[in-house]
C-alpha positions as CSV (number, residue, x, y, z in Angstrom):
1,M,31.3,157.7,80.9
2,T,34.7,157.5,82.7
3,P,37.1,155.4,80.6
4,S,39.9,153.9,82.7
5,K,43.2,152.1,82.2
6,Q,41.7,149.0,83.8
7,A,40.2,146.4,81.6
8,P,36.5,147.0,81.4
9,T,34.1,144.6,83.0
10,A,31.2,145.9,81.0
11,L,30.6,148.4,78.2
12,A,27.3,150.1,77.4
13,C,26.7,152.5,74.5
14,S,23.6,154.3,73.4
15,P,22.8,154.7,69.7
16,T,21.0,157.9,68.9
17,G,18.7,156.7,66.1
18,K,20.7,158.8,63.6
19,K,22.8,157.0,61.0
20,Q,25.7,155.1,62.7
21,R,25.8,157.5,65.7
22,F,26.2,156.9,69.4
23,N,25.7,159.6,72.0
24,E,27.0,158.0,75.2
25,L,29.6,155.3,76.1
26,W,29.6,153.9,79.7
27,I,32.6,151.9,80.8
28,K,32.4,149.9,84.1
29,S,35.6,148.4,85.5
30,R,36.6,146.4,88.5
31,T,39.3,147.8,90.8
32,E,41.0,145.8,93.5
33,K,41.2,147.1,97.1
34,G,43.7,149.9,97.3
35,Q,43.9,150.3,93.5
36,A,43.4,153.8,92.2
37,F,41.0,154.5,89.4
38,E,42.7,156.2,86.5
39,A,40.4,157.8,83.9
40,I,41.7,158.5,80.4
41,P,40.6,161.6,78.5
42,E,39.5,159.8,75.3
43,F,38.3,156.4,74.3
44,Y,38.1,155.7,70.6
45,G,36.9,159.3,70.0
46,A,34.6,159.5,73.0
47,K,35.5,162.4,75.3
48,L,35.5,162.1,79.0
49,A,32.3,163.2,80.6
50,T,32.4,166.2,82.9
51,R,29.1,165.5,84.8
52,N,26.7,162.7,85.5
53,L,24.4,161.8,82.7
54,H,21.2,159.8,82.2
55,P,21.1,157.3,79.3
56,I,18.1,159.2,77.9
57,A,19.7,162.6,77.3
58,E,16.5,164.6,78.1
59,L,16.3,163.2,81.7
60,S,18.1,164.1,84.9
61,A,20.9,161.9,86.2
62,E,19.4,162.0,89.7
63,N,18.1,158.4,89.4
64,C,21.4,157.0,88.1
65,T,24.0,155.2,90.1
66,E,27.3,157.0,90.8
67,Q,29.5,157.9,87.8
68,M,32.7,160.0,87.2
69,G,34.9,157.2,88.4
70,V,33.6,157.1,92.0
71,P,34.3,153.5,93.3
72,G,31.6,151.5,94.9
73,P,30.3,147.9,95.4
74,W,29.4,146.1,92.2
75,Y,25.7,146.0,92.9
76,E,25.7,149.8,93.0
77,R,27.7,150.2,89.8
78,L,26.7,147.6,87.3
79,P,23.1,148.8,87.3
80,H,22.6,152.1,85.6
81,F,19.9,153.2,88.1
82,K,19.7,153.4,91.9
83,M,17.6,150.9,93.8
84,G,14.3,152.4,94.7
85,F,14.5,155.1,92.0
86,T,12.7,155.1,88.6
87,P,14.8,153.1,86.0
88,S,15.1,154.4,82.5
89,A,11.9,156.4,81.6
90,G,9.8,154.3,84.0
91,K,7.1,153.3,81.4
92,E,8.3,151.4,78.4
93,L,8.4,148.1,76.4
94,Q,11.7,146.3,76.3
95,S,13.3,143.7,74.1
96,E,16.8,142.4,74.4
97,Y,19.0,140.0,72.4
98,F,22.3,138.3,73.0
99,V,24.7,137.9,70.1
100,P,28.1,136.1,70.0
101,R,30.9,138.6,69.8
102,Q,32.2,137.4,66.5
103,H,28.9,138.6,64.9
104,A,28.6,141.9,66.9
105,V,29.4,144.3,64.1
106,E,27.2,142.6,61.5
107,A,24.3,142.4,64.0
108,I,24.6,146.0,65.0
109,L,24.6,147.2,61.4
110,A,21.7,144.9,60.6
111,I,19.6,146.7,63.2
112,E,20.9,150.1,62.3
113,R,19.5,149.6,58.8
114,L,16.1,149.5,60.4
115,R,16.5,152.9,62.1
116,D,13.8,154.6,60.1
117,Q,11.3,152.0,61.2
118,I,12.4,151.7,64.8
119,T,13.3,155.3,65.8
120,P,9.7,156.7,65.9
121,H,8.8,154.1,68.6
122,L,12.1,154.1,70.5
123,L,13.1,155.8,73.8
124,I,16.6,154.6,73.7
125,S,18.7,151.7,72.4
126,E,21.6,150.3,74.3
127,I,24.4,147.9,73.4
128,R,26.3,146.1,76.2
129,V,29.4,143.9,76.2
130,N,29.8,141.6,79.1
131,R,32.5,139.1,80.1
132,R,31.7,135.5,79.4
133,R,29.5,133.7,81.9
134,R,29.6,129.9,82.3
135,S,26.1,128.5,82.4
136,L,24.1,125.4,81.4
137,D,22.5,127.2,78.5
138,E,25.6,128.9,77.1
139,P,26.3,127.9,73.5
140,P,29.7,126.5,72.6
141,A,30.1,129.2,70.0
142,I,30.3,131.9,72.6
143,S,33.9,131.8,73.6
144,S,34.3,135.5,74.2
145,P,32.1,138.4,75.6
146,A,28.6,138.5,74.1
147,P,27.2,141.9,73.2
148,Q,23.5,142.3,74.0
149,S,21.2,144.9,72.5
150,I,18.4,146.4,74.6
151,S,15.7,148.6,73.1
152,P,13.3,150.3,75.6
153,G,10.4,151.4,73.4
154,K,7.5,153.6,73.9
155,Q,4.2,152.0,75.1
156,E,2.9,151.6,71.6
157,W,2.3,147.9,71.5
158,P,0.5,147.6,68.1
159,A,3.5,149.2,66.4
160,V,6.1,147.4,68.6
161,S,4.5,144.0,68.0
162,K,4.9,144.5,64.3
163,L,8.5,145.5,64.6
164,L,9.7,142.6,66.7
165,P,9.4,140.0,64.0
166,V,11.3,142.3,61.6
167,I,14.1,142.7,64.2
168,E,14.3,139.0,64.8
169,K,14.5,138.3,61.1
170,E,17.5,140.5,60.8
171,L,19.2,139.0,63.8
172,R,18.5,135.3,63.0
173,P,21.7,134.8,60.9
174,F,23.7,135.8,64.0
175,N,22.5,133.1,66.4
176,A,20.7,135.8,68.5
177,R,19.0,134.7,71.7
178,P,16.1,136.7,73.2
179,H,16.0,137.8,76.8
180,W,13.2,135.6,78.3
181,G,12.0,138.3,80.7
182,K,11.4,140.8,77.8
183,L,9.3,141.0,74.7
184,F,10.0,138.7,71.7
185,P,7.8,136.9,69.2
186,R,9.8,133.6,68.7
187,L,7.7,130.4,68.7
188,P,8.5,127.7,71.3
189,A,9.8,125.2,68.7
190,E,12.3,127.8,67.3
191,L,13.2,128.9,70.8
192,K,14.1,125.3,71.7
193,S,16.2,124.8,68.6
194,I,18.7,127.5,69.6
195,Y,19.4,126.1,73.1
196,K,21.3,122.9,72.6
197,K,21.4,122.1,76.3
198,L,17.8,122.8,76.9
199,P,16.9,119.1,77.4
200,D,19.5,119.0,80.2
201,F,18.0,122.1,81.7
202,I,14.5,120.6,81.6
203,E,15.7,117.4,83.2
204,L,17.5,119.4,85.9
205,C,14.3,121.3,86.7
206,R,12.2,118.1,86.8
207,T,14.7,116.6,89.2
208,Y,14.9,119.5,91.7
209,D,11.4,121.0,91.1
210,P,9.2,118.0,90.3
211,Q,6.0,119.9,91.3
212,G,6.8,122.9,89.1
213,K,6.8,125.4,92.0
214,F,9.2,127.7,90.2
215,R,7.5,127.6,86.8
216,N,4.9,130.0,85.3
217,D,2.7,130.1,82.2
218,F,5.5,131.3,80.0
219,L,7.9,128.4,81.0
220,N,5.1,125.9,80.7
221,S,4.2,127.0,77.2
222,N,7.6,127.7,75.8
223,I,10.0,125.3,77.6
224,F,8.1,122.5,79.3
225,G,5.3,122.1,76.7
226,S,5.4,119.3,74.2
């Protein structure tokens, strides 16, 4: 939205559903105290926005967090939507996958080839790039920022449920990992195979939460099941 000379903390772009086209690019940067924000007029062909925009072009930006280079605390800038306001379209089905950066272009193009199947059931698709996070379940292969693809879909579960396995099949060669809080069809055995440190995570949980107070049916079935 407002490209700057500072290194971006996060990038988010919205594909349109048309062949290899994006309609918005949002850049979020960290500025130190007393540091001025300097927007640049163009970023790889994307022109500087002149007004606040919603990720879904048809909707008002009223629910969105501040844009146009207005500084603010991270918790009011990294989210696209204001706390207490309707996020995105409000009613949708979401899936999200994390892909190592070295596979980003191939993975994006693999999903783009499915556009004719996906677009009729899609509200918006978003691609983010975040800085690396150190965590117990981070794969050794991810040594640079990992793009993630988020696809809020219309509430058409019969169609979406058929599309998800097709999407995962296309992403499988790129070591894609699903967002556990969103929709994905992967079986528990396959889910476990892509998290090499999962046994350490399970042991840690059993040590500090032996009664399973912080578990739910999803975790019991997919992570702690035999």
